[in-house]
NUPA-726125 format. One record per residue: residue in one letter; residue number from 1; x, y, z of N, C-alpha, C, O in turn. Coordinates in steps of 0.05 Angstrom, whole numbers, plus 5000, padded with zeros to 4 digits. Example, Ala and Ser with C-alpha at 12.3 -4.5 7.8 and 13.67 -1.06 7.14 Angstrom:
BEGIN
- a, 1, 5264, 4886, 5156, 5246, 4910, 5156, 5264, 4934, 5156, 5285, 4934, 5169 $
- s, 2, 5257, 4955, 5142, 5273, 4979, 5143, 5258, 5001, 5157, 5268, 5023, 5161 $
***
This chain:
BEGIN
- m, 1, 8775, 6621, 5750, 8802, 6629, 5743, 8801, 6651, 5722, 8785, 6651, 5703 $
- r, 2, 8818, 6671, 5726, 8820, 6693, 5707, 8838, 6684, 5683, 8858, 6671, 5687 $
- w, 3, 8831, 6693, 5660, 8848, 6688, 5637, 8858, 6714, 5627, 8846, 6735, 5632 $
- l, 4, 8880, 6714, 5614, 8890, 6739, 5603, 8892, 6738, 5573, 8892, 6716, 5561 $
- a, 5, 8893, 6760, 5562, 8897, 6762, 5533, 8925, 6773, 5528, 8932, 6795, 5537 $
- l, 6, 8941, 6757, 5514, 8967, 6766, 5505, 8964, 6773, 5476, 8957, 6755, 5460 $
- v, 7, 8969, 6797, 5469, 8968, 6804, 5441, 8995, 6797, 5429, 9014, 6813, 5431 $
- a, 8, 8996, 6775, 5416, 9020, 6766, 5403, 9011, 6752, 5378, 8987, 6751, 5372 $
- l, 9, 9030, 6740, 5363, 9023, 6729, 5338, 9002, 6707, 5340, 8985, 6705, 5322 $
- v, 10, 9003, 6690, 5361, 8985, 6668, 5362, 8961, 6673, 5381, 8944, 6656, 5384 $
- a, 11, 8961, 6695, 5394, 8940, 6700, 5415, 8920, 6720, 5405, 8926, 6738, 5389 $
- c, 12, 8895, 6717, 5414, 8873, 6736, 5411, 8863, 6739, 5382, 8842, 6751, 5379 $
- g, 13, 8876, 6729, 5363, 8866, 6731, 5336, 8867, 6760, 5325, 8857, 6765, 5303 $
- s, 14, 8879, 6778, 5339, 8881, 6805, 5329, 8907, 6808, 5313, 8922, 6789, 5311 $
- s, 15, 8911, 6831, 5303, 8935, 6835, 5287, 8960, 6831, 5304, 8961, 6840, 5327 $
- p, 16, 8980, 6818, 5293, 9004, 6812, 5309, 9020, 6837, 5314, 9018, 6857, 5299 $
- p, 17, 9037, 6836, 5335, 9055, 6859, 5340, 9076, 6859, 5318, 9078, 6840, 5303 $
- p, 18, 9091, 6881, 5316, 9112, 6881, 5297, 9131, 6858, 5303, 9135, 6851, 5326 $
- p, 19, 9144, 6846, 5283, 9162, 6824, 5288, 9185, 6833, 5305, 9192, 6856, 5305 $
- p, 20, 9197, 6814, 5320, 9220, 6821, 5336, 9241, 6832, 5317, 9243, 6823, 5294 $
- h, 21, 9256, 6851, 5326, 9277, 6861, 5308, 9304, 6862, 5321, 9306, 6866, 5346 $
- n, 22, 9324, 6859, 5305, 9351, 6861, 5315, 9358, 6891, 5318, 9352, 6907, 5300 $
- r, 23, 9371, 6898, 5340, 9380, 6925, 5344, 9410, 6926, 5336, 9423, 6905, 5339 $
- d, 24, 9419, 6948, 5327, 9447, 6951, 5320, 9457, 6930, 5301, 9478, 6917, 5305 $
- d, 25, 9441, 6925, 5279, 9448, 6904, 5260, 9476, 6906, 5249, 9487, 6885, 5242 $
- d, 26, 9488, 6930, 5248, 9514, 6933, 5235, 9537, 6920, 5251, 9558, 6914, 5239 $
- r, 27, 9534, 6917, 5277, 9556, 6907, 5293, 9552, 6880, 5305, 9568, 6870, 5320 $
- h, 28, 9529, 6867, 5300, 9522, 6842, 5312, 9516, 6821, 5291, 9514, 6827, 5267 $
- g, 29, 9511, 6797, 5301, 9503, 6775, 5283, 9474, 6778, 5275, 9461, 6798, 5280 $
- t, 30, 9464, 6757, 5262, 9437, 6756, 5253, 9423, 6730, 5261, 9436, 6709, 5263 $
- l, 31, 9397, 6732, 5265, 9380, 6709, 5269, 9353, 6716, 5258, 9342, 6737, 5265 $
- a, 32, 9342, 6699, 5241, 9317, 6706, 5228, 9295, 6711, 5249, 9293, 6697, 5269 $
- a, 33, 9278, 6731, 5244, 9257, 6739, 5262, 9238, 6716, 5268, 9228, 6713, 5290 $
- d, 34, 9233, 6699, 5248, 9214, 6677, 5252, 9226, 6656, 5272, 9210, 6643, 5286 $
- k, 35, 9252, 6653, 5273, 9264, 6635, 5292, 9262, 6647, 5320, 9257, 6632, 5340 $
- i, 36, 9266, 6673, 5323, 9263, 6686, 5349, 9234, 6684, 5358, 9228, 6677, 5381 $
- e, 37, 9216, 6689, 5340, 9187, 6689, 5346, 9178, 6661, 5355, 9162, 6658, 5373 $
- h, 38, 9189, 6640, 5342, 9182, 6612, 5348, 9189, 6606, 5377, 9173, 6594, 5392 $
- v, 39, 9213, 6614, 5386, 9222, 6609, 5414, 9205, 6624, 5433, 9197, 6614, 5454 $
- v, 40, 9200, 6650, 5428, 9184, 6667, 5446, 9156, 6656, 5447, 9144, 6655, 5469 $
- t, 41, 9144, 6649, 5425, 9117, 6639, 5424, 9114, 6614, 5441, 9094, 6610, 5455 $
- a, 42, 9134, 6597, 5440, 9134, 6572, 5456, 9135, 6579, 5486, 9126, 6562, 5503 $
- a, 43, 9144, 6602, 5494, 9146, 6610, 5522, 9122, 6626, 5531, 9121, 6634, 5555 $
- l, 44, 9103, 6632, 5514, 9081, 6649, 5521, 9064, 6638, 5545, 9054, 6654, 5561 $
- s, 45, 9062, 6612, 5548, 9047, 6602, 5570, 9060, 6608, 5597, 9047, 6614, 5616 $
- r, 46, 9087, 6608, 5597, 9102, 6615, 5622, 9099, 6645, 5627, 9097, 6653, 5650 $
- i, 47, 9100, 6661, 5606, 9096, 6690, 5609, 9068, 6696, 5619, 9064, 6713, 5636 $
- r, 48, 9048, 6681, 5608, 9021, 6684, 5617, 9018, 6678, 5647, 9004, 6692, 5661 $
- r, 49, 9031, 6657, 5656, 9030, 6651, 5685, 9041, 6673, 5702, 9030, 6679, 5723 $
- c, 50, 9063, 6686, 5693, 9074, 6709, 5707, 9052, 6731, 5710, 9048, 6742, 5731 $
- y, 51, 9039, 6737, 5688, 9019, 6758, 5687, 8995, 6750, 5705, 8985, 6767, 5720 $
- e, 52, 8986, 6725, 5704, 8963, 6716, 5720, 8969, 6719, 5750, 8952, 6726, 5765 $
- r, 53, 8994, 6712, 5758, 9002, 6716, 5786, 9000, 6745, 5794, 8991, 6752, 5816 $
- g, 54, 9009, 6763, 5776, 9008, 6791, 5782, 8979, 6802, 5784, 8974, 6820, 5799 $
- l, 55, 8961, 6790, 5768, 8933, 6799, 5769, 8920, 6793, 5795, 8900, 6806, 5802 $
- k, 56, 8930, 6773, 5810, 8918, 6766, 5836, 8919, 6789, 5856, 8902, 6792, 5873 $
- s, 57, 8940, 6806, 5853, 8942, 6828, 5872, 8938, 6856, 5859, 8937, 6876, 5873 $
- n, 58, 8936, 6857, 5833, 8935, 6883, 5820, 8923, 6880, 5792, 8933, 6865, 5776 $
- a, 59, 8901, 6894, 5786, 8890, 6894, 5759, 8908, 6911, 5742, 8911, 6935, 5747 $
- m, 60, 8921, 6900, 5722, 8940, 6914, 5706, 8939, 6905, 5678, 8928, 6884, 5671 $
- g, 61, 8952, 6920, 5661, 8956, 6913, 5633, 8974, 6933, 5621, 8982, 6953, 5634 $
- g, 62, 8982, 6929, 5596, 8999, 6947, 5583, 9020, 6934, 5566, 9020, 6909, 5562 $
- r, 63, 9038, 6950, 5556, 9059, 6940, 5538, 9082, 6930, 5555, 9092, 6944, 5573 $
- l, 64, 9090, 6905, 5550, 9113, 6894, 5563, 9135, 6893, 5541, 9131, 6882, 5520 $
- t, 65, 9158, 6905, 5547, 9180, 6905, 5527, 9201, 6886, 5537, 9212, 6890, 5559 $
- m, 66, 9208, 6867, 5521, 9229, 6848, 5527, 9253, 6855, 5509, 9251, 6852, 5485 $
- a, 67, 9274, 6864, 5521, 9299, 6870, 5506, 9320, 6851, 5516, 9325, 6849, 5540 $
- f, 68, 9332, 6836, 5497, 9351, 6816, 5506, 9372, 6811, 5484, 9368, 6818, 5461 $
- t, 69, 9394, 6800, 5492, 9416, 6794, 5474, 9419, 6764, 5473, 9422, 6750, 5493 $
- i, 70, 9418, 6753, 5448, 9423, 6725, 5444, 9452, 6721, 5438, 9463, 6732, 5419 $
- a, 71, 9465, 6705, 5455, 9494, 6700, 5453, 9499, 6681, 5429, 9481, 6670, 5418 $
- g, 72, 9525, 6679, 5422, 9532, 6662, 5400, 9524, 6633, 5403, 9520, 6619, 5383 $
- d, 73, 9521, 6623, 5428, 9512, 6596, 5432, 9482, 6593, 5434, 9472, 6571, 5439 $
- g, 74, 9467, 6614, 5430, 9438, 6614, 5430, 9425, 6620, 5457, 9401, 6622, 5459 $
- s, 75, 9442, 6622, 5478, 9431, 6628, 5504, 9425, 6659, 5506, 9434, 6674, 5489 $
- v, 76, 9410, 6667, 5526, 9405, 6695, 5530, 9427, 6706, 5548, 9430, 6698, 5572 $
- a, 77, 9443, 6724, 5537, 9466, 6735, 5552, 9457, 6757, 5572, 9467, 6758, 5594 $
- t, 78, 9440, 6774, 5563, 9429, 6796, 5579, 9400, 6800, 5572, 9391, 6795, 5550 $
- s, 79, 9385, 6811, 5592, 9357, 6817, 5586, 9348, 6840, 5604, 9358, 6843, 5626 $
- a, 80, 9329, 6855, 5594, 9315, 6876, 5610, 9286, 6875, 5602, 9279, 6877, 5579 $
- i, 81, 9269, 6872, 5622, 9240, 6870, 5618, 9227, 6893, 5632, 9232, 6898, 5656 $
- t, 82, 9211, 6909, 5618, 9199, 6932, 5630, 9170, 6936, 5620, 9163, 6926, 5599 $
- g, 83, 9154, 6949, 5637, 9129, 6958, 5627, 9104, 6952, 5642, 9085, 6968, 5640 $
- v, 84, 9102, 6931, 5658, 9076, 6925, 5670, 9077, 6929, 5700, 9063, 6947, 5710 $
- d, 85, 9092, 6914, 5714, 9093, 6914, 5743, 9120, 6901, 5750, 9129, 6883, 5737 $
- a, 86, 9132, 6911, 5772, 9159, 6901, 5779, 9159, 6871, 5783, 9178, 6857, 5775 $
- g, 87, 9139, 6860, 5796, 9137, 6831, 5800, 9134, 6815, 5775, 9147, 6795, 5771 $
- v, 88, 9116, 6824, 5757, 9112, 6811, 5732, 9137, 6813, 5715, 9146, 6794, 5702 $
- d, 89, 9149, 6837, 5714, 9173, 6841, 5698, 9195, 6822, 5707, 9209, 6810, 5691 $
- a, 90, 9199, 6819, 5734, 9220, 6801, 5744, 9214, 6772, 5737, 9232, 6757, 5730 $
- c, 91, 9189, 6764, 5739, 9181, 6737, 5732, 9187, 6731, 5702, 9198, 6711, 5695 $
- v, 92, 9179, 6750, 5685, 9183, 6747, 5656, 9213, 6747, 5650, 9222, 6732, 5632 $
- k, 93, 9229, 6763, 5664, 9258, 6763, 5661, 9269, 6735, 5666, 9286, 6725, 5651 $
- h, 94, 9259, 6722, 5687, 9268, 6695, 5693, 9262, 6676, 5670, 9278, 6659, 5663 $
- v, 95, 9238, 6679, 5658, 9230, 6662, 5635, 9249, 6668, 5611, 9259, 6649, 5599 $
- v, 96, 9253, 6693, 5605, 9269, 6701, 5582, 9298, 6692, 5585, 9310, 6682, 5566 $
- d, 97, 9309, 6695, 5609, 9336, 6687, 5614, 9341, 6657, 5609, 9364, 6649, 5604 $
- a, 98, 9320, 6641, 5612, 9323, 6612, 5608, 9318, 6603, 5579, 9321, 6579, 5573 $
- l, 99, 9310, 6621, 5561, 9305, 6613, 5534, 9330, 6605, 5519, 9352, 6614, 5525 $
- q, 100, 9327, 6586, 5501, 9349, 6577, 5484, 9341, 6580, 5455, 9322, 6568, 5446 $
- f, 101, 9356, 6596, 5440, 9351, 6602, 5412, 9371, 6586, 5395, 9391, 6576, 5404 $
- p, 102, 9365, 6584, 5369, 9385, 6574, 5351, 9410, 6592, 5351, 9408, 6616, 5359 $
- h, 103, 9432, 6581, 5344, 9457, 6598, 5344, 9455, 6619, 5322, 9449, 6613, 5299 $
- p, 104, 9459, 6644, 5330, 9459, 6665, 5309, 9484, 6663, 5292, 9504, 6652, 5299 $
- v, 105, 9482, 6675, 5268, 9504, 6676, 5250, 9520, 6702, 5254, 9508, 6723, 5253 $
- g, 106, 9545, 6700, 5259, 9562, 6723, 5260, 9565, 6737, 5287, 9576, 6759, 5289 $
- g, 107, 9554, 6725, 5308, 9557, 6737, 5335, 9531, 6742, 5348, 9510, 6733, 5339 $
- p, 108, 9531, 6756, 5371, 9507, 6761, 5387, 9487, 6778, 5372, 9493, 6793, 5354 $
- v, 109, 9462, 6774, 5380, 9440, 6789, 5368, 9424, 6803, 5390, 9415, 6790, 5409 $
- d, 110, 9420, 6829, 5387, 9403, 6845, 5405, 9375, 6845, 5394, 9371, 6850, 5371 $
- v, 111, 9356, 6839, 5412, 9328, 6837, 5404, 9310, 6855, 5421, 9314, 6856, 5445 $
- a, 112, 9291, 6868, 5409, 9269, 6882, 5424, 9243, 6868, 5416, 9237, 6866, 5392 $
- y, 113, 9228, 6858, 5436, 9204, 6843, 5430, 9181, 6854, 5448, 9181, 6849, 5472 $
- p, 114, 9162, 6868, 5436, 9140, 6879, 5453, 9117, 6860, 5454, 9111, 6845, 5435 $
- l, 115, 9103, 6860, 5476, 9078, 6845, 5480, 9058, 6863, 5493, 9065, 6879, 5511 $
- e, 116, 9033, 6861, 5485, 9011, 6875, 5499, 8998, 6856, 5518, 8989, 6834, 5510 $
- l, 117, 8996, 6863, 5543, 8983, 6846, 5563, 8958, 6860, 5574, 8959, 6884, 5580 $
- r, 118, 8937, 6845, 5576, 8912, 6857, 5588, 8895, 6834, 5598, 8895, 6812, 5587 $
- p, 119, 8880, 6840, 5619, 8861, 6819, 5629, 8840, 6814, 5609, 8831, 6832, 5594 $
- a, 120, 8831, 6789, 5607, 8809, 6782, 5590, 8783, 6793, 5603, 8783, 6798, 5627 $
- n, 121, 8763, 6796, 5587, 8737, 6806, 5597, 8725, 6788, 5618, 8704, 6794, 5628 $
***
């Protein structure tokens, strides 16, 4: 079985990516970056499965950018996943769309969350 390396806060032991950040902070609500990171980190195994399925047909790696809006009820209202492969991106979008976050304060929160994906040696 092939394993992959996800360069994220809990994976690979390398330096973590920049924390998720809210976009357009002036017109949206807020949610602490550690709360966003906790939910995304809990979903990394599902994201890893998406990537492993993609590796079966194509050796790939690179930066995956997850951009999504957390609605007032904590659900994901919109998402756009780009960067690796159309099949992997679509699979990760399905994972992200199902995430449930704590309720943000003051309204929806736009998030950009990058991950580096690469096959393990």
